TIVORO-589677 format. One record per residue (C-alpha): residue number from 1; residue in one letter; chain; z, x negated, y negated. Coordinates in steps of 0.001 Angstrom, whole numbers, plus 500000, padded with zeros to 6 digits. Layout:
! TIVORO-589677
REC   num   residuo   cadena       c3       c1       c2
REC   NUM         a        A        Z        X        Y
...
//
This chain:
! TIVORO-589677
REC   num   residuo   cadena       c3       c1       c2
REC     1         m        A   834500   722790   188762
REC     2         e        A   835761   721684   185363
REC     3         l        A   837978   724367   183896
REC     4         p        A   837340   725788   180415
REC     5         a        A   839950   725208   177735
REC     6         g        A   843125   727179   178350
REC     7         w        A   842383   727849   182030
REC     8         v        A   844468   726631   184983
REC     9         w        A   844194   726441   188761
REC    10         a        A   846548   728694   190733
REC    11         r        A   847092   730267   194139
REC    12         l        A   846000   733871   194553
REC    13         g        A   849481   734684   195835
REC    14         d        A   850941   733650   192454
REC    15         l        A   849009   736331   190573
REC    16         g        A   850548   739441   192086
REC    17         e        A   852797   740983   194682
REC    18         y        A   850837   741999   197776
REC    19         i        A   852633   744669   199786
REC    20         n        A   851231   745300   203246
REC    21         g        A   851010   748953   204235
REC    22         r        A   853140   750672   206823
REC    23         g        A   852059   750768   210452
REC    24         f        A   851777   754499   211129
REC    25         k        A   851742   755580   214762
REC    26         k        A   849439   758357   215908
REC    27         a        A   852507   760360   216902
REC    28         e        A   853520   760376   213220
REC    29         w        A   850266   761871   211991
REC    30         g        A   850440   765469   210889
REC    31         e        A   848757   768189   208863
REC    32         e        A   851225   768102   205947
REC    33         g        A   852655   765497   203589
REC    34         l        A   850974   762503   201980
REC    35         p        A   847447   761470   202990
REC    36         i        A   847493   758136   204841
REC    37         i        A   845001   755671   203360
REC    38         r        A   843336   753725   206174
REC    39         i        A   840516   751205   205807
REC    40         q        A   837947   753769   206963
REC    41         n        A   839068   756046   204115
REC    42         l        A   838081   753360   201602
REC    43         t        A   834649   752403   202897
REC    44         g        A   832778   755661   202324
REC    45         s        A   832439   756314   206062
REC    46         g        A   833470   759947   205662
REC    47         a        A   836550   759509   207875
REC    48         a        A   839063   762358   207614
REC    49         f        A   842560   761700   206321
REC    50         n        A   845688   761951   208449
REC    51         y        A   848996   762954   206842
REC    52         f        A   852642   761841   206966
REC    53         s        A   855675   763902   205922
REC    54         g        A   858568   761656   206956
REC    55         p        A   860736   759286   204885
REC    56         l        A   858756   756463   203298
REC    57         d        A   859603   753305   201350
REC    58         e        A   858493   753594   197736
REC    59         r        A   856540   750348   198139
REC    60         h        A   854258   752068   200661
REC    61         i        A   853357   754868   198245
REC    62         v        A   850129   754637   196240
REC    63         d        A   849358   756447   192997
REC    64         d        A   846107   757049   191173
REC    65         g        A   844846   753793   189660
REC    66         d        A   846658   751433   192038
REC    67         l        A   844801   748328   193223
REC    68         l        A   844296   748093   196990
REC    69         v        A   842930   745232   199080
REC    70         a        A   841623   745718   202616
REC    71         w        A   842334   742336   204209
REC    72         a        A   841387   742934   207857
REC    73         a        A   838068   743986   209407
REC    74         t        A   836061   745299   206424
REC    75         l        A   837239   743248   203447
REC    76         g        A   837209   744907   200056
REC    77         t        A   838995   745643   196788
REC    78         h        A   839440   749233   195711
REC    79         i        A   840973   751140   192831
REC    80         w        A   842557   754242   194342
REC    81         r        A   841286   757403   192704
REC    82         g        A   843148   760291   194238
REC    83         p        A   846521   761975   194710
REC    84         r        A   849759   760213   195631
REC    85         a        A   849277   758779   199119
REC    86         a        A   850737   756476   201775
REC    87         v        A   849104   753118   202477
REC    88         n        A   848453   752012   206054
REC    89         q        A   848811   748513   207466
REC    90         h        A   845994   745994   206894
REC    91         i        A   845787   747163   203289
REC    92         f        A   847666   745461   200464
REC    93         k        A   849070   747529   197636
REC    94         v        A   848885   745100   194720
REC    95         i        A   851375   744839   191866
REC    96         p        A   849532   742524   189433
REC    97         y        A   851251   739818   187381
REC    98         v        A   848028   739357   185397
REC    99         d        A   845505   741873   184063
REC   100         r        A   844867   744390   186841
REC   101         g        A   841134   744651   186198
REC   102         f        A   840755   740877   186157
REC   103         l        A   842680   740531   189430
REC   104         h        A   840511   743252   190962
REC   105         y        A   837300   741362   190177
REC   106         l        A   838810   737991   191092
REC   107         i        A   839872   739165   194552
REC   108         e        A   836508   740869   195072
REC   109         y        A   834750   737598   194277
REC   110         k        A   836934   735551   196649
REC   111         l        A   836484   738064   199457
REC   112         r        A   832712   737976   198987
REC   113         e        A   832906   734193   199381
REC   114         l        A   834664   734680   202725
REC   115         v        A   832049   737175   203879
REC   116         a        A   829269   734769   202872
REC   117         a        A   831000   731968   204776
REC   118         s        A   831005   734200   207860
REC   119         h        A   827171   734348   207681
REC   120         g        A   827192   737890   206322
REC   121         s        A   829677   739482   208704
REC   122         g        A   831964   741906   206877
REC   123         m        A   834406   741972   209795
REC   124         v        A   836673   739145   208696
REC   125         h        A   840417   738824   209250
REC   126         v        A   842472   736915   206687
REC   127         t        A   846124   736157   207370
REC   128         r        A   848676   736683   204613
REC   129         a        A   849420   732961   204294
REC   130         k        A   845743   732086   203958
REC   131         f        A   845142   734900   201487
REC   132         d        A   848025   733729   199290
REC   133         a        A   846766   730132   199417
REC   134         l        A   843270   730879   198080
REC   135         r        A   842630   728591   195076
REC   136         v        A   841518   730457   191957
REC   137         a        A   840821   729638   188312
REC   138         v        A   842936   731654   185871
REC   139         p        A   842064   732172   182176
REC   140         p        A   844509   733141   179414
REC   141         l        A   845650   736770   179534
REC   142         a        A   843728   737716   176378
REC   143         e        A   840544   736211   177816
REC   144         q        A   841114   738085   181083
REC   145         r        A   840962   741322   179094
REC   146         r        A   837777   740255   177302
REC   147         i        A   836238   739344   180662
REC   148         v        A   837113   742753   182114
REC   149         e        A   835639   744556   179106
REC   150         s        A   832378   742620   179406
REC   151         l        A   832244   742984   183195
REC   152         e        A   832759   746726   183074
REC   153         d        A   829897   747063   180616
REC   154         q        A   827486   744962   182685
REC   155         l        A   828578   746083   186144
REC   156         s        A   828461   749759   185176
REC   157         r        A   824711   749387   184636
REC   158         l        A   824329   747608   187972
REC   159         d        A   826411   750302   189680
REC   160         a        A   824238   753043   188174
REC   161         a        A   821116   751301   189471
REC   162         a        A   822754   750879   192892
REC   163         d        A   823558   754602   192970
REC   164         d        A   819893   755383   192309
REC   165         v        A   818824   753083   195143
REC   166         n        A   821361   754607   197536
REC   167         r        A   820127   758094   196689
REC   168         s        A   816602   756944   197477
REC   169         v        A   817785   755531   200812
REC   170         r        A   819326   758894   201677
REC   171         r        A   816166   760710   200622
REC   172         s        A   814060   758491   202876
REC   173         g        A   816364   759416   205762
REC   174         h        A   815980   763108   204937
REC   175         l        A   812207   762668   204815
REC   176         w        A   812119   761152   208307
REC   177         s        A   814332   763978   209630
REC   178         a        A   811859   766463   208170
REC   179         v        A   808985   764658   209911
REC   180         l        A   810850   764807   213239
REC   181         n        A   811431   768529   212766
REC   182         s        A   807726   768967   212067
REC   183         v        A   806886   767249   215354
REC   184         a        A   809267   769560   217220
REC   185         r        A   807685   772590   215540
REC   186         g        A   804167   771400   216299
REC   187         a        A   802933   770955   212741
REC   188         v        A   802650   767509   211156
REC   189         g        A   800285   767494   208202
REC   190         h        A   796946   768841   209417
REC   191         v        A   797926   768476   213087
REC   192         l        A   798873   771814   214641
REC   193         a        A   799885   772325   218251
REC   194         a        A   801105   775325   220217
REC   195         s        A   803929   774696   222652
REC   196         r        A   806181   776402   225183
REC   197         s        A   809952   776075   225227
REC   198         v        A   811051   774703   228603
REC   199         a        A   814235   773317   230115
REC   200         v        A   814474   769540   230272
REC   201         s        A   814963   769788   234038
REC   202         d        A   811450   771281   234340
REC   203         v        A   809701   768302   232751
REC   204         a        A   811997   765295   233295
REC   205         a        A   814395   763710   235783
REC   206         v        A   817945   763383   234458
REC   207         g        A   820369   760816   235880
REC   208         g        A   823803   759356   235217
REC   209         g        A   824826   755720   235105
REC   210         i        A   827376   753248   236442
REC   211         q        A   831069   753372   235603
REC   212         k        A   832503   750029   234554
REC   213         q        A   835261   749015   236989
REC   214         q        A   837211   745902   237926
REC   215         k        A   835227   745504   241136
REC   216         r        A   832042   745285   239067
REC   217         r        A   832864   742045   237282
REC   218         p        A   829714   739864   237412
REC   219         v        A   829968   737502   240392
REC   220         k        A   826832   736890   242434
REC   221         n        A   824644   739984   242065
REC   222         s        A   824884   740762   238350
REC   223         y        A   822307   742584   236242
REC   224         p        A   821905   743447   232534
REC   225         f        A   824113   746432   231662
REC   226         l        A   823200   748759   228789
REC   227         r        A   826060   750429   226901
REC   228         v        A   826491   753048   224189
REC   229         a        A   826623   750251   221601
REC   230         n        A   823046   749313   222509
REC   231         v        A   821580   752741   221737
REC   232         g        A   821024   754001   218205
REC   233         r        A   819107   757040   217037
REC   234         g        A   815517   756083   217710
REC   235         s        A   816281   752366   218027
REC   236         l        A   817892   749854   220368
REC   237         d        A   820284   747019   219518
REC   238         l        A   819971   744396   222246
REC   239         e        A   821830   741539   220545
REC   240         d        A   824872   741906   222826
REC   241         i        A   823975   742685   226433
REC   242         h        A   826711   742716   229067
REC   243         e        A   826248   742243   232801
REC   244         i        A   827613   744172   235757
REC   245         e        A   827817   743589   239508
REC   246         l        A   825566   745779   241643
REC   247         f        A   825834   746599   245305
REC   248         g        A   823279   747566   247932
REC   249         g        A   820534   749894   246707
REC   250         e        A   822027   750473   243262
REC   251         l        A   819320   748684   241305
REC   252         g        A   816758   751249   242373
REC   253         r        A   819063   754162   241529
REC   254         f        A   820279   753013   238118
REC   255         s        A   817557   750781   236669
REC   256         v        A   815766   751879   233512
REC   257         r        A   811988   751924   233316
REC   258         d        A   809515   751724   230477
REC   259         g        A   809426   755177   228879
REC   260         d        A   812926   756289   229887
REC   261         l        A   815006   757967   227192
REC   262         l        A   818626   756780   226960
REC   263         v        A   820950   759484   225619
REC   264         v        A   824504   758880   224385
REC   265         e        A   826851   761140   226347
REC   266         g        A   829684   761411   223828
REC   267         n        A   830786   760140   220448
REC   268         g        A   833686   760703   218082
REC   269         s        A   831261   761996   215466
REC   270         p        A   829442   765290   216193
REC   271         d        A   826518   763977   214132
REC   272         q        A   825981   761162   216642
REC   273         i        A   826268   763190   219827
REC   274         g        A   823159   762931   221974
REC   275         r        A   821492   760240   219884
REC   276         a        A   818757   758633   221906
REC   277         a        A   816205   755845   222049
REC   278         m        A   813286   755068   224328
REC   279         w        A   813385   752057   226630
REC   280         h        A   810284   749862   226438
REC   281         g        A   811133   747482   229271
REC   282         e        A   812570   744896   226883
REC   283         i        A   814798   743395   229610
REC   284         a        A   813873   743244   233276
REC   285         d        A   816059   744983   235863
REC   286         a        A   818470   746515   233352
REC   287         v        A   820855   749283   234415
REC   288         h        A   822906   751652   232276
REC   289         q        A   826528   752752   232059
REC   290         n        A   827795   756232   232860
REC   291         h        A   828202   757073   229159
REC   292         l        A   824421   756859   228814
REC   293         i        A   822322   759571   230418
REC   294         r        A   818808   758616   231481
REC   295         v        A   816017   761138   230897
REC   296         r        A   812841   760083   232698
REC   297         p        A   809770   762012   231462
REC   298         g        A   807546   763634   234057
REC   299         e        A   803770   763995   233982
REC   300         r        A   803857   766726   231323
REC   301         l        A   805729   764618   228744
REC   302         n        A   804608   761791   226480
REC   303         p        A   807682   759470   226351
REC   304         r        A   807282   758756   222638
REC   305         y        A   806916   762471   221885
REC   306         l        A   810153   763100   223791
REC   307         e        A   811995   760452   221755
REC   308         l        A   810769   761936   218473
REC   309         i        A   811695   765545   219171
REC   310         w        A   815000   764572   220807
REC   311         n        A   816192   763040   217543
REC   312         a        A   814868   765932   215436
REC   313         p        A   817603   768031   213770
REC   314         v        A   816396   771216   215503
REC   315         v        A   817101   769581   218885
REC   316         t        A   820230   767634   217879
REC   317         n        A   821755   770907   216646
REC   318         q        A   821194   772350   220110
REC   319         l        A   822728   769238   221694
REC   320         r        A   825863   769619   219563
REC   321         e        A   826224   773224   220658
REC   322         v        A   825967   772488   224380
REC   323         a        A   828233   769441   223972
REC   324         r        A   831045   771373   222263
REC   325         s        A   834099   771946   224459
REC   326         t        A   837051   774306   224095
REC   327         s        A   839257   771313   223230
REC   328         g        A   837107   770541   220191
REC   329         l        A   835619   767390   221732
REC   330         y        A   831899   766786   222060
REC   331         t        A   830470   765409   225263
REC   332         l        A   827261   765804   227231
REC   333         s        A   826696   765750   230971
REC   334         t        A   823623   765587   233161
REC   335         s        A   823860   769341   233796
REC   336         k        A   824095   770096   230069
REC   337         i        A   821119   767846   229353
REC   338         k        A   819084   769584   232043
REC   339         s        A   819740   772948   230392
REC   340         v        A   818532   771882   226941
REC   341         r        A   815261   773544   225975
REC   342         i        A   812536   771548   224243
REC   343         p        A   809039   772389   222956
REC   344         v        A   806294   771045   225228
REC   345         p        A   802668   771303   224031
REC   346         e        A   799696   769986   225966
REC   347         l        A   799644   766200   226452
REC   348         c        A   796653   765760   224156
REC   349         d        A   798513   767632   221406
REC   350         q        A   801636   765549   222002
REC   351         a        A   799561   762417   221429
REC   352         r        A   798142   763825   218177
REC   353         l        A   801622   764745   216921
REC   354         v        A   802916   761262   217776
REC   355         e        A   800036   759620   215915
REC   356         a        A   800641   761758   212811
REC   357         a        A   804391   761106   212913
REC   358         e        A   803930   757359   213260
REC   359         t        A   801724   757324   210167
REC   360         w        A   804606   758887   208259
REC   361         e        A   807015   756471   209926
REC   362         t        A   805077   753508   208536
REC   363         h        A   805498   754879   205004
REC   364         v        A   809221   755536   205536
REC   365         v        A   809838   752084   207033
REC   366         n        A   808029   750366   204151
REC   367         a        A   810017   752398   201622
REC   368         k        A   813306   751503   203311
REC   369         k        A   812316   747841   203360
REC   370         s        A   811685   747916   199601
REC   371         l        A   814993   749701   199049
REC   372         r        A   816877   747115   201117
REC   373         t        A   815310   744403   198968
REC   374         a        A   816499   746254   195867
REC   375         v        A   820013   746533   197312
REC   376         q        A   820143   742800   198009
REC   377         k        A   818850   742017   194528
REC   378         g        A   821599   744199   193062
REC   379         l        A   824246   742404   195116
REC   380         s        A   822877   739033   194016
REC   381         l        A   823005   740099   190370
REC   382         r        A   826575   741307   190815
REC   383         r        A   827578   737968   192361
REC   384         a        A   825896   736111   189502
REC   385         v        A   827710   738167   186853
REC   386         l        A   831068   737706   188597
REC   387         n        A   830419   733981   188957
REC   388         r        A   829739   733654   185232
REC   389         a        A   832844   735674   184427
REC   390         l        A   835149   733693   186703
REC   391         t        A   833909   730283   185576
REC   392         g        A   834332   730956   181863
REC   393         a        A   830649   731459   181042
REC   394         l        A   830620   735208   180361
REC   395         v        A   832766   735429   177219
REC   396         p        A   833730   732738   174683
REC   397         q        A   837118   731038   174755
REC   398         d        A   839488   731581   171813
REC   399         p        A   841686   728567   170912
REC   400         s        A   844346   730946   169580
REC   401         d        A   844900   732527   173020
REC   402         e        A   848138   731704   174800
REC   403         s        A   847135   729294   177584
REC   404         a        A   847117   730288   181239
REC   405         v        A   849652   727493   181859
REC   406         a        A   852159   729331   179670
REC   407         l        A   851260   732634   181337
REC   408         l        A   851924   731287   184840
REC   409         a        A   855145   729623   183721
REC   410         r        A   856378   732955   182368
REC   411         i        A   855365   734724   185593
REC   412         q        A   857190   732110   187658
REC   413         a        A   860330   732466   185532
REC   414         q        A   860260   736245   185840
REC   415         r        A   859807   736052   189605
REC   416         a        A   862652   733555   189942
REC   417         g        A   864995   735846   188020
REC   418         r        A   864076   738993   189915
REC   419         p        A   866689   740087   192502
REC   420         g        A   865384   740504   196045
REC   421         a        A   864772   744069   197088
REC   422         k        A   866559   744059   200424
REC   423         n        A   866867   747839   200641
REC   424         p        A   863737   749434   199214
REC   425         r        A   864236   752964   197994
REC   426         r        A   863076   755526   200517
REC   427         t        A   861595   758871   199712
REC   428         s        A   860337   761809   201691
REC   429         a        A   856634   762398   201490
REC   430         a        A   855868   765350   199261
REC   431         p        A   854378   768403   200980
REC   432         r        A   850626   768470   200905
REC   433         t        A   849348   770751   198194
REC   434         a        A   845684   769867   198317
REC   435         k        A   843223   768128   200527
REC   436         a        A   842748   764404   200016
REC   437         p        A   839585   763518   198129
REC   438         a        A   836379   762826   199951
REC   439         a        A   836531   759471   201699
REC   440         n        A   833909   757951   199453
REC   441         t        A   835669   758990   196225
REC   442         p        A   838644   756580   195985
REC   443         a        A   836782   753315   196284
REC   444         q        A   835252   751345   193453
REC   445         a        A   832926   748454   194158
REC   446         p        A   833888   747890   197823
REC   447         t        A   832772   744714   199516
REC   448         p        A   829828   745851   201679
REC   449         a        A   829789   745045   205372
REC   450         p        A   827117   745401   208069
REC   451         t        A   827715   748035   210649
REC   452         h        A   827526   745752   213624
REC   453         a        A   829752   742759   213103
REC   454         v        A   832225   740526   214903
REC   455         q        A   835718   740031   213539
REC   456         q        A   836425   736426   212592
REC   457         e        A   839399   734497   211272
REC   458         f        A   839081   731632   208817
REC   459         d        A   841045   728461   208328
REC   460         l        A   840900   728186   204571
//
């Protein structure tokens, strides 16, 4: 790339001070003090904040408006919008030497390049040395500010459109939940069906799975082994299938058959407890782990009907209740599953309800497909705008601007004259006066990452 007039090549590490967060131990978490910003608090996952009330270096304290960079696992740049907080390890608190907004967009762009190089995986690990060494084009300071002003105008419109698309995605999910509830209540469109509430044990066989142990390492009698990671809500992910060693007679006891429902026994999130998907015989002679409970429909149950009602909110609410323990954890067992009550109409009515629901499902799937296309188009437009901005094509150059060469020379001189901070000032975390903001509030323009991804490290 030929640089525009006044621009200069530099290392990313020369454009700011990148302070890695503190490694907080679980034993240090509390209910009072400063909220601890972890990566999951920046990605909109809804993760709750932990708190810290002990002494803390000032460099590990974040204030509203600070620039943060998640550099491990889910890469992303974020402007913190919230109360004073403590920053966890694997997140850089950035003290910019150039325009903060420009550095924000520049780092975002470079991180997106890394994600693209990983074939779309958002789970990328970048070492500090490699992060610092990233080669970037730097414009004059005045042009940086013009770039930021133009970017904020254009990206704000893209962000507004993205918000509309995301709301539509959520609405499509709500629509499908409503359809599932309608199936469970026996009324989908013009299809009406009377049903009786019966215990699962009366209409299905419930069985546990195999515990993973050292003695079960695959040797000479290994079989496909289904895990919690393979079971979503109403769908299966069979990209990563493990194997496990079986012993005499176990294949017959633990194999899954076409029509079996696989139910997740426990999960950290109450919303995911009991999620289930039907097995269609995708892999021959597969068995399942003990954290998956197998529900095998009897003669009175249509397997697809069972899958639909099992994932309906009216049934998942019941699953959460029976899964709740006195310790606050959520876990299911075969006995708890057997006690769950489900609506069971006649088989012919089950088939009619399934047919009506699948008609709705086709509409929902097509809508989600269109929305995903819109999301990708928005991301492509964002990349294109950032590319124009960071190659000098978004705003005109001004010959009267101080050159970036002079800017970097001044930064270098200031850094050389700055005394080393061998003893950073320590402070006690202020008592908590209010809850931390919702986890999806602090972040601006995070780098998106797929849910299922493998962490990678790059030699840059």
